[in-house]
PDB file as gemmi writes it, atoms N, CA and C in Angstrom:
CRYST1    1.000    1.000    1.000  90.00  90.00  90.00 P 1                      
ATOM      1  N   MET A   1       0.839  -1.189   0.000  1.00  0.00           N  
ATOM      2  CA  MET A   1       0.000   0.000   0.000  1.00  0.00           C  
ATOM      3  C   MET A   1       0.874   1.239   0.000  1.00  0.00           C  
ATOM      4  N   TRP A   2       0.266   2.324  -0.334  1.00  0.00           N  
ATOM      5  CA  TRP A   2       0.977   3.589  -0.457  1.00  0.00           C  
ATOM      6  C   TRP A   2       0.973   4.321   0.872  1.00  0.00           C  
ATOM      7  N   HIS A   3       2.139   4.732   1.317  1.00  0.00           N  
ATOM      8  CA  HIS A   3       2.295   5.479   2.568  1.00  0.00           C  
ATOM      9  C   HIS A   3       3.060   6.762   2.250  1.00  0.00           C  
ATOM     10  N   PRO A   4       2.366   7.825   1.813  1.00  0.00           N  
ATOM     11  CA  PRO A   4       3.074   9.006   1.330  1.00  0.00           C  
ATOM     12  C   PRO A   4       3.921   9.719   2.370  1.00  0.00           C  
ATOM     13  N   TRP A   5       3.602   9.583   3.658  1.00  0.00           N  
ATOM     14  CA  TRP A   5       4.358  10.330   4.660  1.00  0.00           C  
ATOM     15  C   TRP A   5       5.394   9.483   5.381  1.00  0.00           C  
ATOM     16  N   GLN A   6       5.570   8.263   4.958  1.00  0.00           N  
ATOM     17  CA  GLN A   6       6.595   7.438   5.586  1.00  0.00           C  
ATOM     18  C   GLN A   6       7.957   7.887   5.055  1.00  0.00           C  
ATOM     19  N   PRO A   7       8.909   8.193   5.921  1.00  0.00           N  
ATOM     20  CA  PRO A   7      10.190   8.728   5.478  1.00  0.00           C  
ATOM     21  C   PRO A   7      10.889   7.837   4.444  1.00  0.00           C  
ATOM     22  N   GLY A   8      11.137   8.399   3.266  1.00  0.00           N  
ATOM     23  CA  GLY A   8      11.934   7.738   2.248  1.00  0.00           C  
ATOM     24  C   GLY A   8      11.245   6.688   1.428  1.00  0.00           C  
ATOM     25  N   LYS A   9      10.079   6.228   1.831  1.00  0.00           N  
ATOM     26  CA  LYS A   9       9.409   5.153   1.104  1.00  0.00           C  
ATOM     27  C   LYS A   9       7.955   5.520   0.872  1.00  0.00           C  
ATOM     28  N   GLY A  10       7.417   5.095  -0.249  1.00  0.00           N  
ATOM     29  CA  GLY A  10       6.023   5.359  -0.519  1.00  0.00           C  
ATOM     30  C   GLY A  10       5.218   4.080  -0.647  1.00  0.00           C  
ATOM     31  N   TYR A  11       5.727   3.126  -1.378  1.00  0.00           N  
ATOM     32  CA  TYR A  11       4.988   1.889  -1.587  1.00  0.00           C  
ATOM     33  C   TYR A  11       5.632   0.791  -0.766  1.00  0.00           C  
ATOM     34  N   ARG A  12       4.806   0.008  -0.082  1.00  0.00           N  
ATOM     35  CA  ARG A  12       5.334  -1.083   0.738  1.00  0.00           C  
ATOM     36  C   ARG A  12       4.625  -2.370   0.353  1.00  0.00           C  
ATOM     37  N   ASN A  13       5.372  -3.358   0.092  1.00  0.00           N  
ATOM     38  CA  ASN A  13       4.860  -4.683  -0.188  1.00  0.00           C  
ATOM     39  C   ASN A  13       5.986  -5.622   0.197  1.00  0.00           C  
ATOM     40  N   ARG A  14       6.237  -6.656  -0.564  1.00  0.00           N  
ATOM     41  CA  ARG A  14       7.396  -7.510  -0.276  1.00  0.00           C  
ATOM     42  C   ARG A  14       8.694  -6.755  -0.516  1.00  0.00           C  
ATOM     43  N   ALA A  15       8.708  -5.974  -1.560  1.00  0.00           N  
ATOM     44  CA  ALA A  15       9.866  -5.131  -1.847  1.00  0.00           C  
ATOM     45  C   ALA A  15       9.487  -3.699  -1.501  1.00  0.00           C  
ATOM     46  N   GLU A  16      10.476  -2.853  -1.307  1.00  0.00           N  
ATOM     47  CA  GLU A  16      10.178  -1.454  -1.027  1.00  0.00           C  
ATOM     48  C   GLU A  16      10.638  -0.625  -2.216  1.00  0.00           C  
ATOM     49  N   TYR A  17       9.791   0.307  -2.589  1.00  0.00           N  
ATOM     50  CA  TYR A  17      10.060   1.167  -3.727  1.00  0.00           C  
ATOM     51  C   TYR A  17      10.034   2.614  -3.274  1.00  0.00           C  
ATOM     52  N   PRO A  18      10.898   3.450  -3.825  1.00  0.00           N  
ATOM     53  CA  PRO A  18      10.856   4.860  -3.448  1.00  0.00           C  
ATOM     54  C   PRO A  18       9.547   5.496  -3.919  1.00  0.00           C  
ATOM     55  N   ALA A  19       9.045   6.429  -3.162  1.00  0.00           N  
ATOM     56  CA  ALA A  19       7.777   7.076  -3.495  1.00  0.00           C  
ATOM     57  C   ALA A  19       7.931   7.989  -4.695  1.00  0.00           C  
ATOM     58  N   ALA A  20       6.964   7.918  -5.569  1.00  0.00           N  
ATOM     59  CA  ALA A  20       6.854   8.883  -6.654  1.00  0.00           C  
ATOM     60  C   ALA A  20       5.861   9.932  -6.152  1.00  0.00           C  
ATOM     61  N   TRP A  21       6.294  10.673  -5.143  1.00  0.00           N  
ATOM     62  CA  TRP A  21       5.391  11.531  -4.384  1.00  0.00           C  
ATOM     63  C   TRP A  21       4.775  12.626  -5.229  1.00  0.00           C  
ATOM     64  N   TRP A  22       5.507  13.196  -6.129  1.00  0.00           N  
ATOM     65  CA  TRP A  22       4.995  14.342  -6.871  1.00  0.00           C  
ATOM     66  C   TRP A  22       4.886  13.998  -8.348  1.00  0.00           C  
ATOM     67  N   THR A  23       3.662  13.968  -8.861  1.00  0.00           N  
ATOM     68  CA  THR A  23       3.442  13.760 -10.288  1.00  0.00           C  
ATOM     69  C   THR A  23       3.332  15.141 -10.916  1.00  0.00           C  
ATOM     70  N   PRO A  24       4.352  15.580 -11.646  1.00  0.00           N  
ATOM     71  CA  PRO A  24       4.333  16.957 -12.149  1.00  0.00           C  
ATOM     72  C   PRO A  24       3.394  17.144 -13.342  1.00  0.00           C  
ATOM     73  N   VAL A  25       2.861  18.342 -13.444  1.00  0.00           N  
ATOM     74  CA  VAL A  25       2.082  18.739 -14.614  1.00  0.00           C  
ATOM     75  C   VAL A  25       3.020  18.787 -15.809  1.00  0.00           C  
ATOM     76  N   GLN A  26       2.536  18.305 -16.936  1.00  0.00           N  
ATOM     77  CA  GLN A  26       3.292  18.351 -18.190  1.00  0.00           C  
ATOM     78  C   GLN A  26       2.596  19.315 -19.143  1.00  0.00           C  
ATOM     79  N   LYS A  27       3.353  19.992 -19.978  1.00  0.00           N  
ATOM     80  CA  LYS A  27       2.741  20.836 -20.994  1.00  0.00           C  
ATOM     81  C   LYS A  27       2.633  20.047 -22.295  1.00  0.00           C  
ATOM     82  N   ILE A  28       1.413  19.951 -22.808  1.00  0.00           N  
ATOM     83  CA  ILE A  28       1.152  19.277 -24.077  1.00  0.00           C  
ATOM     84  C   ILE A  28       0.364  20.244 -24.938  1.00  0.00           C  
ATOM     85  N   ASN A  29       0.936  20.610 -26.067  1.00  0.00           N  
ATOM     86  CA  ASN A  29       0.328  21.612 -26.952  1.00  0.00           C  
ATOM     87  C   ASN A  29      -0.059  22.879 -26.194  1.00  0.00           C  
ATOM     88  N   GLY A  30       0.789  23.300 -25.279  1.00  0.00           N  
ATOM     89  CA  GLY A  30       0.566  24.522 -24.531  1.00  0.00           C  
ATOM     90  C   GLY A  30      -0.433  24.403 -23.391  1.00  0.00           C  
ATOM     91  N   LYS A  31      -1.006  23.213 -23.166  1.00  0.00           N  
ATOM     92  CA  LYS A  31      -1.982  23.021 -22.093  1.00  0.00           C  
ATOM     93  C   LYS A  31      -1.323  22.283 -20.923  1.00  0.00           C  
ATOM     94  N   ARG A  32      -1.684  22.667 -19.727  1.00  0.00           N  
ATOM     95  CA  ARG A  32      -1.166  22.012 -18.519  1.00  0.00           C  
ATOM     96  C   ARG A  32      -1.958  20.730 -18.283  1.00  0.00           C  
ATOM     97  N   VAL A  33      -1.271  19.586 -18.383  1.00  0.00           N  
ATOM     98  CA  VAL A  33      -1.915  18.269 -18.265  1.00  0.00           C  
ATOM     99  C   VAL A  33      -1.314  17.531 -17.066  1.00  0.00           C  
ATOM    100  N   TRP A  34      -2.196  16.955 -16.259  1.00  0.00           N  
ATOM    101  CA  TRP A  34      -1.773  16.189 -15.093  1.00  0.00           C  
ATOM    102  C   TRP A  34      -2.426  14.813 -15.165  1.00  0.00           C  
ATOM    103  N   ALA A  35      -1.687  13.771 -14.839  1.00  0.00           N  
ATOM    104  CA  ALA A  35      -2.210  12.403 -14.910  1.00  0.00           C  
ATOM    105  C   ALA A  35      -2.397  11.829 -13.517  1.00  0.00           C  
ATOM    106  N   SER A  36      -3.486  11.110 -13.345  1.00  0.00           N  
ATOM    107  CA  SER A  36      -3.743  10.371 -12.112  1.00  0.00           C  
ATOM    108  C   SER A  36      -4.010   8.925 -12.498  1.00  0.00           C  
ATOM    109  N   ILE A  37      -3.283   8.024 -11.877  1.00  0.00           N  
ATOM    110  CA  ILE A  37      -3.303   6.631 -12.301  1.00  0.00           C  
ATOM    111  C   ILE A  37      -4.044   5.750 -11.297  1.00  0.00           C  
ATOM    112  N   CYS A  38      -5.035   5.051 -11.779  1.00  0.00           N  
ATOM    113  CA  CYS A  38      -5.762   3.970 -11.123  1.00  0.00           C  
ATOM    114  C   CYS A  38      -6.023   4.180  -9.636  1.00  0.00           C  
ATOM    115  N   TYR A  39      -5.421   3.393  -8.792  1.00  0.00           N  
ATOM    116  CA  TYR A  39      -5.694   3.399  -7.352  1.00  0.00           C  
ATOM    117  C   TYR A  39      -5.463   4.770  -6.734  1.00  0.00           C  
ATOM    118  N   ASP A  40      -4.495   5.526  -7.250  1.00  0.00           N  
ATOM    119  CA  ASP A  40      -4.198   6.853  -6.705  1.00  0.00           C  
ATOM    120  C   ASP A  40      -5.399   7.786  -6.770  1.00  0.00           C  
ATOM    121  N   GLN A  41      -6.356   7.496  -7.647  1.00  0.00           N  
ATOM    122  CA  GLN A  41      -7.541   8.342  -7.781  1.00  0.00           C  
ATOM    123  C   GLN A  41      -8.440   8.268  -6.546  1.00  0.00           C  
ATOM    124  N   LEU A  42      -8.200   7.330  -5.662  1.00  0.00           N  
ATOM    125  CA  LEU A  42      -8.985   7.201  -4.438  1.00  0.00           C  
ATOM    126  C   LEU A  42      -8.312   7.877  -3.242  1.00  0.00           C  
ATOM    127  N   LEU A  43      -7.130   8.444  -3.439  1.00  0.00           N  
ATOM    128  CA  LEU A  43      -6.351   8.997  -2.333  1.00  0.00           C  
ATOM    129  C   LEU A  43      -6.381  10.533  -2.350  1.00  0.00           C  
ATOM    130  N   PRO A  44      -6.937  11.159  -1.329  1.00  0.00           N  
ATOM    131  CA  PRO A  44      -7.005  12.622  -1.299  1.00  0.00           C  
ATOM    132  C   PRO A  44      -5.647  13.314  -1.412  1.00  0.00           C  
ATOM    133  N   ALA A  45      -4.595  12.740  -0.837  1.00  0.00           N  
ATOM    134  CA  ALA A  45      -3.273  13.375  -0.899  1.00  0.00           C  
ATOM    135  C   ALA A  45      -2.807  13.546  -2.340  1.00  0.00           C  
ATOM    136  N   VAL A  46      -3.096  12.570  -3.179  1.00  0.00           N  
ATOM    137  CA  VAL A  46      -2.708  12.647  -4.591  1.00  0.00           C  
ATOM    138  C   VAL A  46      -3.477  13.769  -5.282  1.00  0.00           C  
ATOM    139  N   TRP A  47      -4.773  13.860  -5.005  1.00  0.00           N  
ATOM    140  CA  TRP A  47      -5.584  14.922  -5.620  1.00  0.00           C  
ATOM    141  C   TRP A  47      -5.139  16.302  -5.158  1.00  0.00           C  
ATOM    142  N   LEU A  48      -4.727  16.423  -3.912  1.00  0.00           N  
ATOM    143  CA  LEU A  48      -4.260  17.725  -3.432  1.00  0.00           C  
ATOM    144  C   LEU A  48      -3.018  18.182  -4.176  1.00  0.00           C  
ATOM    145  N   GLU A  49      -2.132  17.241  -4.509  1.00  0.00           N  
ATOM    146  CA  GLU A  49      -0.964  17.643  -5.297  1.00  0.00           C  
ATOM    147  C   GLU A  49      -1.386  18.098  -6.687  1.00  0.00           C  
ATOM    148  N   GLY A  50      -2.437  17.514  -7.228  1.00  0.00           N  
ATOM    149  CA  GLY A  50      -2.970  17.974  -8.516  1.00  0.00           C  
ATOM    150  C   GLY A  50      -3.590  19.352  -8.410  1.00  0.00           C  
ATOM    151  N   VAL A  51      -4.386  19.571  -7.367  1.00  0.00           N  
ATOM    152  CA  VAL A  51      -5.038  20.870  -7.169  1.00  0.00           C  
ATOM    153  C   VAL A  51      -3.997  21.984  -7.089  1.00  0.00           C  
ATOM    154  N   ILE A  52      -2.931  21.765  -6.362  1.00  0.00           N  
ATOM    155  CA  ILE A  52      -1.880  22.765  -6.172  1.00  0.00           C  
ATOM    156  C   ILE A  52      -1.249  23.163  -7.507  1.00  0.00           C  
ATOM    157  N   GLN A  53      -1.138  22.216  -8.441  1.00  0.00           N  
ATOM    158  CA  GLN A  53      -0.461  22.479  -9.711  1.00  0.00           C  
ATOM    159  C   GLN A  53      -1.353  23.131 -10.772  1.00  0.00           C  
ATOM    160  N   LYS A  54      -2.643  23.200 -10.523  1.00  0.00           N  
ATOM    161  CA  LYS A  54      -3.603  23.879 -11.403  1.00  0.00           C  
ATOM    162  C   LYS A  54      -3.565  23.391 -12.860  1.00  0.00           C  
ATOM    163  N   PRO A  55      -3.818  22.111 -13.097  1.00  0.00           N  
ATOM    164  CA  PRO A  55      -3.853  21.629 -14.480  1.00  0.00           C  
ATOM    165  C   PRO A  55      -5.121  22.099 -15.181  1.00  0.00           C  
ATOM    166  N   ARG A  56      -5.082  22.156 -16.493  1.00  0.00           N  
ATOM    167  CA  ARG A  56      -6.264  22.479 -17.297  1.00  0.00           C  
ATOM    168  C   ARG A  56      -6.926  21.199 -17.801  1.00  0.00           C  
ATOM    169  N   VAL A  57      -6.129  20.136 -17.913  1.00  0.00           N  
ATOM    170  CA  VAL A  57      -6.627  18.832 -18.354  1.00  0.00           C  
ATOM    171  C   VAL A  57      -6.115  17.782 -17.373  1.00  0.00           C  
ATOM    172  N   VAL A  58      -7.004  16.869 -16.973  1.00  0.00           N  
ATOM    173  CA  VAL A  58      -6.610  15.761 -16.093  1.00  0.00           C  
ATOM    174  C   VAL A  58      -6.829  14.460 -16.851  1.00  0.00           C  
ATOM    175  N   LEU A  59      -5.774  13.690 -17.004  1.00  0.00           N  
ATOM    176  CA  LEU A  59      -5.829  12.392 -17.669  1.00  0.00           C  
ATOM    177  C   LEU A  59      -5.976  11.320 -16.603  1.00  0.00           C  
ATOM    178  N   LEU A  60      -7.056  10.553 -16.684  1.00  0.00           N  
ATOM    179  CA  LEU A  60      -7.314   9.474 -15.740  1.00  0.00           C  
ATOM    180  C   LEU A  60      -7.095   8.144 -16.445  1.00  0.00           C  
ATOM    181  N   THR A  61      -6.221   7.320 -15.914  1.00  0.00           N  
ATOM    182  CA  THR A  61      -6.007   5.986 -16.478  1.00  0.00           C  
ATOM    183  C   THR A  61      -6.351   4.956 -15.414  1.00  0.00           C  
ATOM    184  N   ASN A  62      -7.066   3.916 -15.821  1.00  0.00           N  
ATOM    185  CA  ASN A  62      -7.550   2.913 -14.870  1.00  0.00           C  
ATOM    186  C   ASN A  62      -7.403   1.507 -15.424  1.00  0.00           C  
ATOM    187  N   ASN A  63      -7.051   0.603 -14.557  1.00  0.00           N  
ATOM    188  CA  ASN A  63      -7.120  -0.829 -14.827  1.00  0.00           C  
ATOM    189  C   ASN A  63      -8.256  -1.363 -13.973  1.00  0.00           C  
ATOM    190  N   GLU A  64      -9.442  -1.432 -14.548  1.00  0.00           N  
ATOM    191  CA  GLU A  64     -10.610  -1.819 -13.761  1.00  0.00           C  
ATOM    192  C   GLU A  64     -10.808  -3.328 -13.669  1.00  0.00           C  
ATOM    193  N   TRP A  65     -10.003  -4.110 -14.335  1.00  0.00           N  
ATOM    194  CA  TRP A  65     -10.172  -5.559 -14.312  1.00  0.00           C  
ATOM    195  C   TRP A  65     -10.074  -6.124 -12.903  1.00  0.00           C  
ATOM    196  N   TRP A  66      -9.251  -5.502 -12.057  1.00  0.00           N  
ATOM    197  CA  TRP A  66      -9.048  -6.024 -10.700  1.00  0.00           C  
ATOM    198  C   TRP A  66     -10.264  -5.799  -9.804  1.00  0.00           C  
ATOM    199  N   ALA A  67     -11.147  -4.890 -10.218  1.00  0.00           N  
ATOM    200  CA  ALA A  67     -12.294  -4.545  -9.364  1.00  0.00           C  
ATOM    201  C   ALA A  67     -13.623  -4.897 -10.024  1.00  0.00           C  
ATOM    202  N   GLN A  68     -13.598  -5.733 -11.035  1.00  0.00           N  
ATOM    203  CA  GLN A  68     -14.842  -6.107 -11.705  1.00  0.00           C  
ATOM    204  C   GLN A  68     -15.801  -6.745 -10.709  1.00  0.00           C  
ATOM    205  N   GLY A  69     -17.074  -6.385 -10.835  1.00  0.00           N  
ATOM    206  CA  GLY A  69     -18.085  -6.935  -9.955  1.00  0.00           C  
ATOM    207  C   GLY A  69     -18.195  -6.224  -8.617  1.00  0.00           C  
ATOM    208  N   THR A  70     -17.413  -5.159  -8.433  1.00  0.00           N  
ATOM    209  CA  THR A  70     -17.487  -4.379  -7.196  1.00  0.00           C  
ATOM    210  C   THR A  70     -17.957  -2.958  -7.524  1.00  0.00           C  
ATOM    211  N   ARG A  71     -18.158  -2.165  -6.507  1.00  0.00           N  
ATOM    212  CA  ARG A  71     -18.551  -0.773  -6.703  1.00  0.00           C  
ATOM    213  C   ARG A  71     -17.345   0.152  -6.818  1.00  0.00           C  
ATOM    214  N   ILE A  72     -16.142  -0.389  -6.714  1.00  0.00           N  
ATOM    215  CA  ILE A  72     -14.925   0.427  -6.725  1.00  0.00           C  
ATOM    216  C   ILE A  72     -14.816   1.289  -7.977  1.00  0.00           C  
ATOM    217  N   PRO A  73     -15.017   0.760  -9.203  1.00  0.00           N  
ATOM    218  CA  PRO A  73     -14.901   1.631 -10.382  1.00  0.00           C  
ATOM    219  C   PRO A  73     -15.862   2.828 -10.350  1.00  0.00           C  
ATOM    220  N   THR A  74     -17.073   2.619  -9.855  1.00  0.00           N  
ATOM    221  CA  THR A  74     -18.045   3.716  -9.772  1.00  0.00           C  
ATOM    222  C   THR A  74     -17.602   4.750  -8.741  1.00  0.00           C  
ATOM    223  N   ILE A  75     -17.140   4.297  -7.598  1.00  0.00           N  
ATOM    224  CA  ILE A  75     -16.659   5.205  -6.555  1.00  0.00           C  
ATOM    225  C   ILE A  75     -15.463   5.994  -7.070  1.00  0.00           C  
ATOM    226  N   GLN A  76     -14.548   5.309  -7.737  1.00  0.00           N  
ATOM    227  CA  GLN A  76     -13.349   5.947  -8.281  1.00  0.00           C  
ATOM    228  C   GLN A  76     -13.726   6.999  -9.318  1.00  0.00           C  
ATOM    229  N   ARG A  77     -14.633   6.662 -10.211  1.00  0.00           N  
ATOM    230  CA  ARG A  77     -15.065   7.593 -11.260  1.00  0.00           C  
ATOM    231  C   ARG A  77     -15.743   8.819 -10.645  1.00  0.00           C  
ATOM    232  N   ASN A  78     -16.632   8.608  -9.672  1.00  0.00           N  
ATOM    233  CA  ASN A  78     -17.332   9.728  -9.042  1.00  0.00           C  
ATOM    234  C   ASN A  78     -16.385  10.624  -8.252  1.00  0.00           C  
ATOM    235  N   SER A  79     -15.461  10.019  -7.548  1.00  0.00           N  
ATOM    236  CA  SER A  79     -14.469  10.791  -6.798  1.00  0.00           C  
ATOM    237  C   SER A  79     -13.614  11.626  -7.748  1.00  0.00           C  
ATOM    238  N   SER A  80     -13.160  11.001  -8.818  1.00  0.00           N  
ATOM    239  CA  SER A  80     -12.341  11.714  -9.807  1.00  0.00           C  
ATOM    240  C   SER A  80     -13.108  12.868 -10.432  1.00  0.00           C  
ATOM    241  N   TRP A  81     -14.363  12.620 -10.790  1.00  0.00           N  
ATOM    242  CA  TRP A  81     -15.186  13.667 -11.392  1.00  0.00           C  
ATOM    243  C   TRP A  81     -15.292  14.867 -10.444  1.00  0.00           C  
ATOM    244  N   ALA A  82     -15.508  14.605  -9.152  1.00  0.00           N  
ATOM    245  CA  ALA A  82     -15.649  15.692  -8.188  1.00  0.00           C  
ATOM    246  C   ALA A  82     -14.359  16.499  -8.059  1.00  0.00           C  
ATOM    247  N   TRP A  83     -13.215  15.816  -7.990  1.00  0.00           N  
ATOM    248  CA  TRP A  83     -11.942  16.531  -7.874  1.00  0.00           C  
ATOM    249  C   TRP A  83     -11.645  17.345  -9.128  1.00  0.00           C  
ATOM    250  N   VAL A  84     -11.888  16.756 -10.303  1.00  0.00           N  
ATOM    251  CA  VAL A  84     -11.618  17.471 -11.556  1.00  0.00           C  
ATOM    252  C   VAL A  84     -12.522  18.692 -11.663  1.00  0.00           C  
ATOM    253  N   ARG A  85     -13.757  18.546 -11.251  1.00  0.00           N  
ATOM    254  CA  ARG A  85     -14.680  19.684 -11.275  1.00  0.00           C  
ATOM    255  C   ARG A  85     -14.203  20.771 -10.312  1.00  0.00           C  
ATOM    256  N   LEU A  86     -13.732  20.384  -9.133  1.00  0.00           N  
ATOM    257  CA  LEU A  86     -13.188  21.334  -8.171  1.00  0.00           C  
ATOM    258  C   LEU A  86     -12.015  22.110  -8.785  1.00  0.00           C  
ATOM    259  N   MET A  87     -11.197  21.417  -9.571  1.00  0.00           N  
ATOM    260  CA  MET A  87     -10.050  22.053 -10.229  1.00  0.00           C  
ATOM    261  C   MET A  87     -10.467  22.969 -11.375  1.00  0.00           C  
ATOM    262  N   GLY A  88     -11.664  22.769 -11.907  1.00  0.00           N  
ATOM    263  CA  GLY A  88     -12.093  23.538 -13.073  1.00  0.00           C  
ATOM    264  C   GLY A  88     -11.399  23.057 -14.340  1.00  0.00           C  
ATOM    265  N   ALA A  89     -11.019  21.791 -14.369  1.00  0.00           N  
ATOM    266  CA  ALA A  89     -10.282  21.222 -15.488  1.00  0.00           C  
ATOM    267  C   ALA A  89     -11.183  20.352 -16.341  1.00  0.00           C  
ATOM    268  N   VAL A  90     -10.645  19.919 -17.460  1.00  0.00           N  
ATOM    269  CA  VAL A  90     -11.304  18.974 -18.355  1.00  0.00           C  
ATOM    270  C   VAL A  90     -10.769  17.586 -18.031  1.00  0.00           C  
ATOM    271  N   MET A  91     -11.645  16.578 -18.057  1.00  0.00           N  
ATOM    272  CA  MET A  91     -11.250  15.215 -17.714  1.00  0.00           C  
ATOM    273  C   MET A  91     -11.204  14.351 -18.967  1.00  0.00           C  
ATOM    274  N   VAL A  92     -10.118  13.604 -19.115  1.00  0.00           N  
ATOM    275  CA  VAL A  92     -10.001  12.590 -20.161  1.00  0.00           C  
ATOM    276  C   VAL A  92      -9.832  11.262 -19.429  1.00  0.00           C  
ATOM    277  N   ASP A  93     -10.738  10.319 -19.683  1.00  0.00           N  
ATOM    278  CA  ASP A  93     -10.777   9.058 -18.951  1.00  0.00           C  
ATOM    279  C   ASP A  93     -10.435   7.901 -19.880  1.00  0.00           C  
ATOM    280  N   ALA A  94      -9.420   7.125 -19.515  1.00  0.00           N  
ATOM    281  CA  ALA A  94      -9.050   5.935 -20.284  1.00  0.00           C  
ATOM    282  C   ALA A  94      -9.014   4.757 -19.338  1.00  0.00           C  
ATOM    283  N   LYS A  95      -9.704   3.677 -19.701  1.00  0.00           N  
ATOM    284  CA  LYS A  95      -9.733   2.527 -18.798  1.00  0.00           C  
ATOM    285  C   LYS A  95      -9.506   1.223 -19.540  1.00  0.00           C  
ATOM    286  N   ASN A  96      -8.933   0.287 -18.803  1.00  0.00           N  
ATOM    287  CA  ASN A  96      -8.668  -1.050 -19.300  1.00  0.00           C  
ATOM    288  C   ASN A  96      -9.555  -1.962 -18.466  1.00  0.00           C  
ATOM    289  N   GLY A  97     -10.662  -2.399 -19.036  1.00  0.00           N  
ATOM    290  CA  GLY A  97     -11.610  -3.189 -18.252  1.00  0.00           C  
ATOM    291  C   GLY A  97     -11.651  -4.561 -18.759  1.00  0.00           C  
TER     292      GLY A  97                                                      
END                                                                             
């Protein structure tokens, strides 16, 4: 699981990986684009880093196969929609179901 405030580490499982704590906004055709990937869309800390950067477009990528038959994809989509609306950005949603 992701532990953003644990010193030096973000993801913990059998192996430890350094945290990719800050996903920077990228400029694409002059527009500020920020990406949020799958599970991170459920974490408020990740969305706050997006809000701070003021993107104009938010790219959402999801692997929904792991949550088929659950309400997780709907919760994730609704949460993402609310955050993107709060940002005043445009949402582009891509999913692998």
